[in-house]
Each structure stands twice: as structure tokens, then as C-alpha cells.
N, C-alpha and C positions, 0 to 999 in steps of 0.2 A: 739393446734398444732395437725395437722392431724396425723393419725397413721403412714403413710408413711414418713412424715417429721420427726416424732419422731424416727422411725427406722433408718433413715439416720443420725440423730444427735447421736444416740447411736453408730452406726457404726463408725462415725467420732471420737467420744470420745474413743472408744475401740482402734482405730488405733493410736490416740494420746497417750494413755496409753502405748501401745506396743513400740512406738518410744521413749517415756521417759524411759521405762524400759531398752532399749538398751543403752541410754545415761548413765544411772546409772551404768550399767554393765561395760561400757567403762571407766567410772570414777574410778570404783573399780580396774580395771586392771592397770590403770595409777597410782593410789595411791599405789598399790603394788610395782610397778617398782620404784616409788619415795622412798618408804621405803627402798628398796634394795639399791638404790643409796646413801641414807643417811647412812645406815649401812656400806656400802662398803667404803665410804669416811672416816667414823669414824674409821673403822678397819685399814685402810691404815695409817691414822695419828697415831693411837695407836701403830701400828707396827714400824713406823718410830721413834716415841719417845722411844720405848722400845729397839731400836737398832736392831731389827730383820731384818728390811729392810734398806738398805743403804739410806742415805738422798739424795734425788733428788729433786731439786726445781720444776721441771715440775710435778713430782708425787705429791708433796705437794699442788701445785696450783690446779691440777686436783682433788685431794681429797676434797679440800675446795670448788671448783666449784660443785662437785657432792653433797656435803652436802647442799649448798645454793640452787642449782637447785632442789634438791629433796624436800626441804622445800617449795619452791615456787610452784612446781608442785603438791605436796600433798595438800597444802592449797587451791589452785585454784580449783582442782578437787573435794575436799571435799565440797567446797562451791557450786559448780555446782551440785553435787550429792544431797545435801540437798535441793536446789531449785527445782530440777527435781522431787524429792520425794514429795515435797509439791504440785507441779503441778499435779502429779499422783493422790494424795489423793483428790485434788479438782475435777479432771476429773472423778474419780471413784464415788465421792459423787454426782456429776451432773448426771452421768449415772444412778446411783441408783435412784435418784429423778425422772428422766424421766421414768424409768421402773415402779416405784411405781405409777406414775400419769397415766399410760396407763390403759385402760380398757381391761383387758385380759379375754379371754374366757376360761372356764374350759373345758378341754378335757376329755370326758367320754369314757372309753374303753367299747366296747360291750363285754358282757359275751360270752365266747366261750363254746360251748357244745361239749363234746368229746364223 
């Protein structure tokens, strides 16, 4: 592969890695919101059972939906994050292999006389 083509491939892999990093960060944020939904639903049900909050059918259904939805959202985004991290590692390994295969020139600094 020519050096110019190698540089383009490296640039493409770096862009792919950055895009995957954004996906992973987005998944982490959604996973946090999902955990909050699960906790909120569980707290609401607990407060209803303890009698702190008056029993409301709509509130109970909303709490159950929050728990189920949170579990689904968390699981889906955890899976996506794992897949994206695996793709990132593969892209970084490919980038590293391309860099190692390049014939790089050593830059020699001229000595400066003061």
C-alpha cells in the first residue's frame, strides 16, 4: 500500500474510532437514565407498599413501565456499547498495524549553536 493510501486508511480508522467513542458515550448516558428510571420506579412501588404514597393505579402502572423500560433500555445500550468498544479495539489494532508497517523516516534535529 502506498504511503498516501496508508495515511488515508489511518485517517479513516481514526475517524471511525472517534465516531465509535461518541456512540459509547451516548450509550453510557442512556444507561444512566435507564438506571434512574429503574430506581425511580422501584422507589415509587416501595413508597406505595409502605403507605407513604397513596395507591394510584396510574402511578403503579407508570412505575412498572419505568422499571421494565429501564431494564430494556439498559440492556440494549449495554450491548451496543460492548459491540462498539470491540469495534474500537479492532480499528485501533488495524491502525497500529498500518503505522507499524509504514517506513517512517527518522527526523534529525540540527544542533543549534548559541
